[in-house]
Backbone as JSON Lines, residues from 0, in Angstrom:
{"i":0,"aa":"M","n":[-19.45,-47.38,3.87],"ca":[-19.69,-46.4,4.44],"c":[-20.96,-45.75,4.95]}
{"i":1,"aa":"K","n":[-21.38,-45.27,6.01],"ca":[-22.46,-45.07,6.53],"c":[-22.95,-43.21,5.9]}
{"i":2,"aa":"R","n":[-24.34,-43.22,5.58],"ca":[-24.64,-41.92,5.26],"c":[-23.92,-40.59,5.99]}
{"i":3,"aa":"N","n":[-24.19,-41.21,7.28],"ca":[-23.96,-40.25,8.38],"c":[-22.64,-39.68,8.61]}
{"i":4,"aa":"S","n":[-21.82,-40.56,8.16],"ca":[-20.38,-40.58,8.09],"c":[-20.07,-39.84,6.96]}
{"i":5,"aa":"K","n":[-20.34,-39.95,5.76],"ca":[-20.21,-39.3,4.21],"c":[-20.63,-37.65,4.38]}
{"i":6,"aa":"I","n":[-21.84,-37.26,5.3],"ca":[-22.04,-35.84,5.7],"c":[-21.09,-35.27,6.94]}
{"i":7,"aa":"A","n":[-20.85,-36.09,7.74],"ca":[-19.6,-35.4,8.84],"c":[-18.04,-35.15,7.88]}
{"i":8,"aa":"I","n":[-17.79,-36.08,6.78],"ca":[-16.5,-35.44,5.91],"c":[-16.95,-34.69,5.21]}
{"i":9,"aa":"V","n":[-17.93,-34.31,4.2],"ca":[-18.35,-33.38,3.65],"c":[-18.18,-31.71,4.44]}
{"i":10,"aa":"C","n":[-18.93,-31.99,5.59],"ca":[-19.01,-30.81,6.53],"c":[-17.7,-30.35,6.88]}
{"i":11,"aa":"I","n":[-16.71,-31.4,7.45],"ca":[-15.32,-31.3,7.74],"c":[-14.66,-30.34,6.61]}
{"i":12,"aa":"I","n":[-14.58,-30.91,5.68],"ca":[-13.77,-30.33,4.21],"c":[-14.58,-28.88,3.9]}
{"i":13,"aa":"V","n":[-15.76,-28.64,3.89],"ca":[-16.4,-27.48,3.66],"c":[-15.87,-26.68,4.73]}
{"i":14,"aa":"A","n":[-15.66,-26.89,6.07],"ca":[-15.3,-26.23,6.55],"c":[-13.83,-25.67,6.71]}
{"i":15,"aa":"A","n":[-13.11,-26.54,6.48],"ca":[-11.83,-26.67,6.57],"c":[-11.26,-25.81,5.28]}
{"i":16,"aa":"V","n":[-12.21,-25.96,3.96],"ca":[-11.88,-24.7,2.91],"c":[-12.4,-23.25,3.83]}
{"i":17,"aa":"G","n":[-13.52,-23.22,4.13],"ca":[-13.98,-21.77,4.3],"c":[-13.03,-21.26,5.56]}
{"i":18,"aa":"A","n":[-12.3,-21.84,6.2],"ca":[-11.19,-21.36,7.4],"c":[-10.12,-21.13,6.52]}
{"i":19,"aa":"F","n":[-9.4,-21.66,6.15],"ca":[-8.17,-21.44,4.62],"c":[-8.93,-20.43,4.37]}
{"i":20,"aa":"G","n":[-9.64,-19.87,3.3],"ca":[-10.19,-18.93,2.62],"c":[-10.45,-17.76,3.53]}
{"i":21,"aa":"Y","n":[-11.18,-17.74,4.76],"ca":[-10.88,-16.59,5.62],"c":[-9.52,-16.21,6.09]}
{"i":22,"aa":"F","n":[-8.81,-17.26,6.43],"ca":[-7.24,-16.59,6.88],"c":[-6.58,-16.03,5.99]}
{"i":23,"aa":"Q","n":[-6.96,-16.21,4.96],"ca":[-6.19,-15.96,3.49],"c":[-6.74,-14.59,3.17]}
{"i":24,"aa":"F","n":[-7.95,-14.32,3.5],"ca":[-8.79,-13.01,3.44],"c":[-7.99,-11.75,4.39]}
{"i":25,"aa":"V","n":[-7.66,-12.68,5.9],"ca":[-7.71,-11.71,6.49],"c":[-6.06,-11.36,6.51]}
{"i":26,"aa":"S","n":[-5.29,-12.63,5.92],"ca":[-3.94,-12.35,5.68],"c":[-3.7,-11.3,4.42]}
{"i":27,"aa":"A","n":[-4.56,-11.57,3.72],"ca":[-4.62,-10.45,2.55],"c":[-4.58,-8.87,2.79]}
{"i":28,"aa":"T","n":[-5.62,-8.75,3.86],"ca":[-6.23,-7.27,4.47],"c":[-4.76,-6.58,4.96]}
{"i":29,"aa":"H","n":[-3.64,-7.67,5.52],"ca":[-2.67,-6.88,6.23],"c":[-1.3,-6.63,4.83]}
{"i":30,"aa":"L","n":[-1.64,-6.12,3.93],"ca":[-0.58,-5.78,3.14],"c":[0.11,-4.8,3.68]}
{"i":31,"aa":"H","n":[1.37,-5.03,3.44],"ca":[2.74,-3.93,4.13],"c":[2.85,-3.32,2.64]}
{"i":32,"aa":"V","n":[3.18,-1.75,2.91],"ca":[3.56,-1.05,2.01],"c":[4.56,0.01,2.48]}
{"i":33,"aa":"S","n":[5.45,-0.07,1.5],"ca":[6.65,0.96,1.77],"c":[7.19,1.76,0.79]}
{"i":34,"aa":"I","n":[7.84,2.79,1.26],"ca":[8.72,3.72,0.03],"c":[10.19,3.24,-0.69]}
{"i":35,"aa":"L","n":[9.96,2.98,-1.77],"ca":[11.66,2.41,-2.1],"c":[12.45,3.46,-2.18]}
{"i":36,"aa":"E","n":[11.55,4.38,-3.05],"ca":[12.6,5.61,-3.84],"c":[11.77,6.69,-4.0]}
{"i":37,"aa":"S","n":[12.12,7.7,-3.93],"ca":[11.61,9.01,-4.47],"c":[12.64,9.91,-4.66]}
{"i":38,"aa":"K","n":[12.61,10.57,-6.19],"ca":[13.29,11.27,-7.06],"c":[12.59,12.52,-7.55]}
{"i":39,"aa":"V","n":[13.35,13.54,-7.15],"ca":[12.7,14.77,-7.57],"c":[13.02,14.66,-9.26]}
{"i":40,"aa":"V","n":[11.97,15.07,-10.07],"ca":[11.9,14.84,-11.68],"c":[12.04,16.42,-12.18]}
{"i":41,"aa":"Q","n":[11.22,17.28,-11.07],"ca":[10.88,18.81,-11.66],"c":[10.26,19.35,-10.48]}
{"i":42,"aa":"K","n":[10.88,20.56,-10.49],"ca":[11.07,21.33,-9.16],"c":[10.35,22.75,-9.71]}
{"i":43,"aa":"T","n":[9.25,23.47,-9.52],"ca":[9.12,24.83,-9.92],"c":[8.67,25.49,-8.52]}
{"i":44,"aa":"N","n":[8.21,26.67,-8.92],"ca":[8.06,27.63,-8.01],"c":[6.93,27.19,-6.69]}
{"i":45,"aa":"D","n":[5.97,26.14,-7.44],"ca":[4.38,25.74,-6.64],"c":[4.4,24.43,-6.07]}
{"i":46,"aa":"S","n":[5.28,23.6,-7.31],"ca":[5.65,22.35,-6.94],"c":[6.38,21.36,-7.0]}
{"i":47,"aa":"T","n":[6.67,20.55,-6.71],"ca":[7.71,19.4,-7.0],"c":[7.18,18.23,-7.52]}
{"i":48,"aa":"L","n":[7.72,17.66,-8.41],"ca":[7.55,16.44,-9.14],"c":[8.07,15.48,-8.62]}
{"i":49,"aa":"Y","n":[7.73,14.36,-8.24],"ca":[8.39,13.1,-7.64],"c":[8.47,11.69,-8.31]}
{"i":50,"aa":"D","n":[9.34,11.32,-8.72],"ca":[9.47,9.58,-9.26],"c":[9.27,8.67,-8.22]}
{"i":51,"aa":"M","n":[8.02,7.87,-7.58],"ca":[7.97,7.42,-6.65],"c":[7.92,5.91,-6.87]}
{"i":52,"aa":"K","n":[8.51,5.02,-6.03],"ca":[8.26,3.97,-6.19],"c":[7.94,3.09,-5.06]}
{"i":53,"aa":"L","n":[6.7,2.65,-4.95],"ca":[6.3,1.69,-3.71],"c":[6.53,0.47,-3.95]}
{"i":54,"aa":"Q","n":[6.53,-0.33,-2.64],"ca":[6.51,-1.84,-2.63],"c":[5.08,-2.29,-2.15]}
{"i":55,"aa":"F","n":[4.97,-3.3,-2.33],"ca":[3.66,-3.93,-1.65],"c":[3.93,-5.12,-1.75]}
{"i":56,"aa":"N","n":[3.82,-5.73,-0.07],"ca":[4.49,-6.85,0.3],"c":[3.1,-7.77,0.41]}
{"i":57,"aa":"N","n":[2.7,-8.98,-0.35],"ca":[1.79,-9.92,-0.09],"c":[1.87,-10.92,0.88]}
{"i":58,"aa":"P","n":[1.18,-10.55,2.33],"ca":[1.44,-11.79,3.23],"c":[0.87,-13.06,3.17]}
{"i":59,"aa":"S","n":[-0.39,-13.42,2.15],"ca":[-1.05,-14.49,2.12],"c":[-0.61,-15.13,1.05]}
{"i":60,"aa":"L","n":[-1.47,-16.74,1.03],"ca":[-1.0,-17.48,-0.04],"c":[-1.75,-17.18,-1.59]}
{"i":61,"aa":"L","n":[-2.6,-16.13,-1.26],"ca":[-3.52,-15.81,-2.54],"c":[-2.78,-14.79,-3.3]}
{"i":62,"aa":"V","n":[-3.08,-14.81,-4.71],"ca":[-2.6,-13.74,-5.7],"c":[-3.4,-12.72,-5.94]}
{"i":63,"aa":"L","n":[-3.15,-11.42,-5.33],"ca":[-3.66,-10.53,-5.2],"c":[-3.91,-9.36,-6.56]}
{"i":64,"aa":"N","n":[-4.94,-9.62,-7.1],"ca":[-4.96,-8.36,-8.21],"c":[-5.09,-7.09,-7.6]}
{"i":65,"aa":"L","n":[-4.12,-6.11,-7.19],"ca":[-4.26,-5.09,-7.38],"c":[-5.01,-3.92,-8.19]}
{"i":66,"aa":"G","n":[-5.99,-3.28,-7.7],"ca":[-7.06,-2.2,-8.45],"c":[-5.97,-0.94,-8.28]}
{"i":67,"aa":"Q","n":[-6.63,-0.11,-8.88],"ca":[-6.17,1.28,-8.86],"c":[-6.12,1.78,-7.41]}
{"i":68,"aa":"T","n":[-5.34,2.17,-7.17],"ca":[-5.07,2.78,-5.68],"c":[-4.7,4.11,-5.69]}
{"i":69,"aa":"D","n":[-5.21,4.65,-5.02],"ca":[-5.12,6.14,-4.55],"c":[-4.41,6.31,-3.06]}
{"i":70,"aa":"F","n":[-3.65,7.42,-3.31],"ca":[-2.95,7.38,-1.79],"c":[-2.66,8.97,-1.9]}
{"i":71,"aa":"V","n":[-2.17,9.2,-0.25],"ca":[-2.2,10.74,0.14],"c":[-1.0,10.9,0.96]}
{"i":72,"aa":"V","n":[0.13,11.76,0.85],"ca":[1.05,12.09,1.79],"c":[0.58,12.87,2.57]}
{"i":73,"aa":"T","n":[1.05,13.0,3.63],"ca":[0.7,14.18,4.73],"c":[1.79,14.45,5.68]}
{"i":74,"aa":"I","n":[2.33,15.57,5.83],"ca":[3.39,15.73,6.3],"c":[2.7,17.17,7.89]}
{"i":75,"aa":"D","n":[2.7,16.38,9.03],"ca":[2.11,16.73,10.52],"c":[0.81,17.26,9.87]}
{"i":76,"aa":"G","n":[0.25,16.31,9.3],"ca":[-1.13,16.03,9.17],"c":[-1.66,17.03,8.22]}
{"i":77,"aa":"Q","n":[-0.97,17.8,7.44],"ca":[-1.46,18.24,6.35],"c":[-0.99,17.77,5.09]}
{"i":78,"aa":"N","n":[-2.17,17.97,4.12],"ca":[-2.03,17.23,2.88],"c":[-0.59,17.99,2.02]}
{"i":79,"aa":"L","n":[0.18,16.88,1.53],"ca":[1.24,17.55,0.97],"c":[0.94,16.96,-0.47]}
{"i":80,"aa":"G","n":[0.23,16.13,-0.77],"ca":[-0.23,15.75,-2.23],"c":[-1.05,14.49,-2.23]}
{"i":81,"aa":"T","n":[-1.58,14.11,-3.62],"ca":[-1.83,12.55,-3.58],"c":[-1.35,12.16,-5.16]}
{"i":82,"aa":"G","n":[-1.49,10.82,-5.13],"ca":[-0.96,10.21,-6.31],"c":[-2.23,8.89,-6.57]}
{"i":83,"aa":"T","n":[-1.91,8.55,-7.69],"ca":[-2.7,6.81,-8.21],"c":[-1.65,5.95,-8.73]}
{"i":84,"aa":"L","n":[-2.06,4.63,-8.46],"ca":[-0.86,3.89,-8.67],"c":[-1.79,3.12,-9.68]}
{"i":85,"aa":"Q","n":[-1.46,2.66,-10.6],"ca":[-2.27,1.92,-11.64],"c":[-2.17,0.43,-11.47]}
{"i":86,"aa":"P","n":[-3.19,-0.55,-11.78],"ca":[-3.24,-1.93,-11.21],"c":[-2.29,-2.81,-11.62]}
{"i":87,"aa":"S","n":[-1.99,-3.65,-10.66],"ca":[-0.84,-4.79,-10.84],"c":[-1.35,-6.12,-10.16]}
{"i":88,"aa":"V","n":[-0.15,-6.98,-10.26],"ca":[-0.8,-7.96,-9.78],"c":[0.52,-8.27,-8.54]}
{"i":89,"aa":"I","n":[0.31,-8.88,-7.63],"ca":[1.15,-9.6,-5.96],"c":[1.15,-10.66,-6.03]}
{"i":90,"aa":"P","n":[2.12,-11.53,-6.92],"ca":[2.23,-12.84,-6.25],"c":[2.05,-13.34,-4.52]}
{"i":91,"aa":"S","n":[1.59,-14.38,-4.42],"ca":[1.44,-14.99,-3.23],"c":[2.81,-15.03,-2.67]}
{"i":92,"aa":"M","n":[2.97,-14.52,-1.22],"ca":[3.69,-14.6,-0.51],"c":[5.05,-13.89,-1.17]}
{"i":93,"aa":"G","n":[4.68,-12.98,-1.96],"ca":[5.63,-12.17,-2.47],"c":[5.34,-10.5,-2.81]}
{"i":94,"aa":"N","n":[6.38,-9.79,-3.5],"ca":[6.12,-8.26,-3.47],"c":[6.07,-7.64,-5.08]}
{"i":95,"aa":"T","n":[5.55,-6.95,-5.28],"ca":[5.51,-5.78,-6.47],"c":[6.09,-4.75,-6.21]}
{"i":96,"aa":"V","n":[6.8,-4.0,-7.1],"ca":[6.85,-2.67,-6.94],"c":[6.13,-1.69,-7.93]}
{"i":97,"aa":"S","n":[5.59,-0.97,-7.83],"ca":[4.85,0.03,-8.36],"c":[5.6,1.44,-8.66]}
{"i":98,"aa":"K","n":[5.95,2.2,-9.8],"ca":[6.25,3.55,-9.98],"c":[5.04,3.89,-10.66]}
{"i":99,"aa":"T","n":[5.05,5.48,-9.88],"ca":[4.34,6.83,-10.27],"c":[4.62,7.9,-9.88]}
{"i":100,"aa":"P","n":[3.95,8.79,-10.49],"ca":[4.48,10.2,-10.26],"c":[3.65,10.73,-8.98]}
{"i":101,"aa":"F","n":[4.04,11.62,-8.44],"ca":[3.82,12.13,-7.08],"c":[3.83,14.04,-7.24]}
{"i":102,"aa":"L","n":[2.77,14.67,-7.13],"ca":[2.81,16.01,-7.22],"c":[2.89,16.62,-6.08]}
{"i":103,"aa":"A","n":[3.92,17.24,-5.59],"ca":[4.05,17.85,-3.84],"c":[3.69,19.41,-3.86]}
{"i":104,"aa":"D","n":[2.96,19.8,-2.97],"ca":[2.85,21.09,-2.68],"c":[4.01,21.94,-1.93]}
{"i":105,"aa":"N","n":[4.77,22.76,-2.75],"ca":[6.02,23.23,-2.39],"c":[6.01,24.39,-0.94]}
{"i":106,"aa":"S","n":[4.73,24.45,-0.96],"ca":[4.81,25.83,0.49],"c":[4.76,24.64,1.96]}
{"i":107,"aa":"L","n":[4.49,23.59,1.5],"ca":[4.91,22.58,3.07],"c":[6.51,22.24,2.92]}
{"i":108,"aa":"I","n":[6.92,21.74,1.83],"ca":[7.91,21.23,1.62],"c":[9.47,22.22,1.89]}
{"i":109,"aa":"T","n":[8.58,23.52,1.48],"ca":[9.94,24.96,2.08],"c":[9.7,24.97,3.31]}
{"i":110,"aa":"K","n":[8.66,24.77,3.91],"ca":[8.52,25.18,5.65],"c":[9.62,24.14,6.48]}
{"i":111,"aa":"Y","n":[9.71,23.02,5.97],"ca":[10.36,22.13,6.68],"c":[12.11,21.74,5.82]}
{"i":112,"aa":"D","n":[12.09,22.48,4.82],"ca":[13.37,21.92,3.97],"c":[14.98,22.39,4.55]}
{"i":113,"aa":"K","n":[14.64,23.36,5.06],"ca":[16.01,24.03,5.73],"c":[15.95,23.52,7.04]}
{"i":114,"aa":"S","n":[15.03,22.94,7.59],"ca":[14.98,22.55,8.99],"c":[15.88,21.16,9.22]}
{"i":115,"aa":"D","n":[16.55,20.94,10.41],"ca":[16.91,19.55,10.75],"c":[15.9,18.74,11.49]}
{"i":116,"aa":"N","n":[14.94,19.52,12.03],"ca":[13.93,18.65,12.72],"c":[12.72,18.01,11.73]}
{"i":117,"aa":"I","n":[13.01,16.93,11.52],"ca":[12.06,16.12,10.37],"c":[10.5,15.81,10.89]}
{"i":118,"aa":"P","n":[9.73,16.29,10.35],"ca":[8.31,16.19,10.72],"c":[7.77,15.1,10.6]}
{"i":119,"aa":"N","n":[6.5,14.46,11.12],"ca":[5.61,13.27,10.96],"c":[5.3,13.36,9.52]}
{"i":120,"aa":"V","n":[5.74,12.2,8.77],"ca":[5.31,11.87,7.47],"c":[4.65,10.79,7.12]}
{"i":121,"aa":"K","n":[3.44,10.85,6.7],"ca":[2.4,9.44,6.49],"c":[1.76,9.37,5.03]}
{"i":122,"aa":"L","n":[1.95,8.15,4.96],"ca":[1.31,7.84,3.23],"c":[0.34,7.12,3.52]}
{"i":123,"aa":"T","n":[-0.73,7.33,3.32],"ca":[-1.99,6.69,3.69],"c":[-3.01,6.39,2.16]}
{"i":124,"aa":"G","n":[-3.8,5.41,2.19],"ca":[-4.19,5.02,0.69],"c":[-5.27,4.02,0.99]}
{"i":125,"aa":"T","n":[-5.94,3.71,-0.2],"ca":[-6.71,2.76,-0.24],"c":[-6.69,1.79,-1.76]}
{"i":126,"aa":"S","n":[-6.56,0.48,-1.24],"ca":[-6.38,-0.48,-2.35],"c":[-7.63,-1.35,-2.61]}
{"i":127,"aa":"K","n":[-8.06,-1.31,-3.92],"ca":[-8.65,-2.03,-4.22],"c":[-8.44,-3.24,-4.88]}
{"i":128,"aa":"Y","n":[-8.98,-4.59,-4.25],"ca":[-8.35,-5.9,-4.76],"c":[-9.37,-6.89,-5.36]}
{"i":129,"aa":"D","n":[-9.33,-7.65,-6.61],"ca":[-10.37,-8.87,-6.76],"c":[-9.63,-10.01,-6.03]}
{"i":130,"aa":"L","n":[-10.61,-10.33,-4.99],"ca":[-10.16,-11.97,-4.66],"c":[-11.31,-12.49,-5.08]}
{"i":131,"aa":"L","n":[-10.81,-13.56,-5.76],"ca":[-11.65,-14.71,-6.15],"c":[-13.28,-14.19,-6.51]}
{"i":132,"aa":"F","n":[-14.16,-14.33,-5.74],"ca":[-15.68,-14.1,-5.89],"c":[-16.03,-12.5,-5.27]}
{"i":133,"aa":"A","n":[-14.97,-11.67,-5.01],"ca":[-15.65,-10.55,-4.51],"c":[-14.27,-9.51,-4.42]}
{"i":134,"aa":"S","n":[-14.66,-8.1,-4.52],"ca":[-13.78,-7.15,-4.68],"c":[-13.95,-6.29,-3.32]}
{"i":135,"aa":"V","n":[-12.74,-6.05,-2.86],"ca":[-12.57,-5.34,-1.63],"c":[-11.68,-4.31,-1.41]}
{"i":136,"aa":"S","n":[-11.99,-3.18,-0.68],"ca":[-11.21,-2.05,-0.65],"c":[-10.51,-2.0,0.58]}
{"i":137,"aa":"I","n":[-9.4,-1.94,0.7],"ca":[-8.74,-2.28,2.07],"c":[-7.39,-0.82,2.22]}
{"i":138,"aa":"P","n":[-7.97,-0.3,3.25],"ca":[-6.73,1.0,3.42],"c":[-5.47,0.68,4.2]}
{"i":139,"aa":"F","n":[-4.41,1.3,4.01],"ca":[-3.4,1.13,4.31],"c":[-2.79,2.56,4.92]}
{"i":140,"aa":"T","n":[-1.45,2.38,5.63],"ca":[-0.91,3.19,5.98],"c":[0.63,3.13,6.5]}
{"i":141,"aa":"Y","n":[1.57,3.96,6.03],"ca":[3.21,3.55,5.98],"c":[3.61,4.94,6.51]}
{"i":142,"aa":"Y","n":[4.4,4.91,7.73],"ca":[5.23,5.87,8.5],"c":[6.58,5.59,7.79]}
{"i":143,"aa":"P","n":[7.06,6.78,7.13],"ca":[8.81,6.44,6.45],"c":[9.32,6.78,7.68]}
{"i":144,"aa":"T","n":[10.7,6.09,7.78],"ca":[11.65,6.18,8.88],"c":[12.17,7.82,8.74]}
{"i":145,"aa":"Q","n":[12.83,8.27,9.51],"ca":[13.4,9.55,9.82],"c":[14.16,9.89,8.53]}
{"i":146,"aa":"E","n":[15.11,8.74,8.28],"ca":[15.68,8.91,7.09],"c":[14.96,8.74,5.78]}
{"i":147,"aa":"E","n":[14.01,8.31,5.52],"ca":[13.15,8.18,4.43],"c":[12.39,9.61,4.17]}
{"i":148,"aa":"A","n":[11.97,10.19,5.42],"ca":[11.25,11.46,5.75],"c":[12.11,12.42,5.02]}
{"i":149,"aa":"R","n":[13.47,12.6,5.63],"ca":[14.76,13.72,5.11],"c":[14.55,13.59,3.9]}
{"i":150,"aa":"E","n":[15.0,12.22,3.27],"ca":[15.2,12.27,1.9],"c":[14.19,12.77,0.99]}
{"i":151,"aa":"F","n":[13.11,12.33,0.99],"ca":[11.84,12.98,0.9],"c":[11.96,14.59,0.77]}
{"i":152,"aa":"I","n":[11.78,14.6,2.09],"ca":[11.61,16.56,2.29],"c":[12.74,17.23,1.33]}
{"i":153,"aa":"H","n":[13.8,16.97,1.57],"ca":[14.9,17.5,1.33],"c":[15.12,17.22,-0.64]}
{"i":154,"aa":"G","n":[14.57,16.26,-1.21],"ca":[14.71,16.08,-2.26],"c":[15.96,15.42,-2.89]}
{"i":155,"aa":"T","n":[16.54,14.41,-1.82],"ca":[18.03,13.79,-2.12],"c":[17.9,12.4,-2.85]}
């Protein structure tokens, strides 16, 4: 085999591995987050403590080491409260469920508690991943369905 043929084969292999890595990285940045459950644990005059379960779906072929994840829940653009998920591992093409406490401000909840008009609820956050040779912070946003938002606000 000629020297030029060997160089061409090595270049093709390096390009294929690089393309595969890039597409897996892009796929990992499209992590899907959803609220599986939110139960009221304790309610006081000022705040409500929820026990939330969030599910993270990994669409890539890479195993993702999910670092500490900070998130915020807002209602109609107003900060309802913040939370932090502890590190976990998401298998390739799989999902993981993380359980976390979440402390909500009752002044916003009581504003919508008796109303049938469900406001826009949004969960946003930033996940930190350790991918092979790099650490990446990736923002995510989740808009609960009307039913999920109703259950969250009414505490059912």
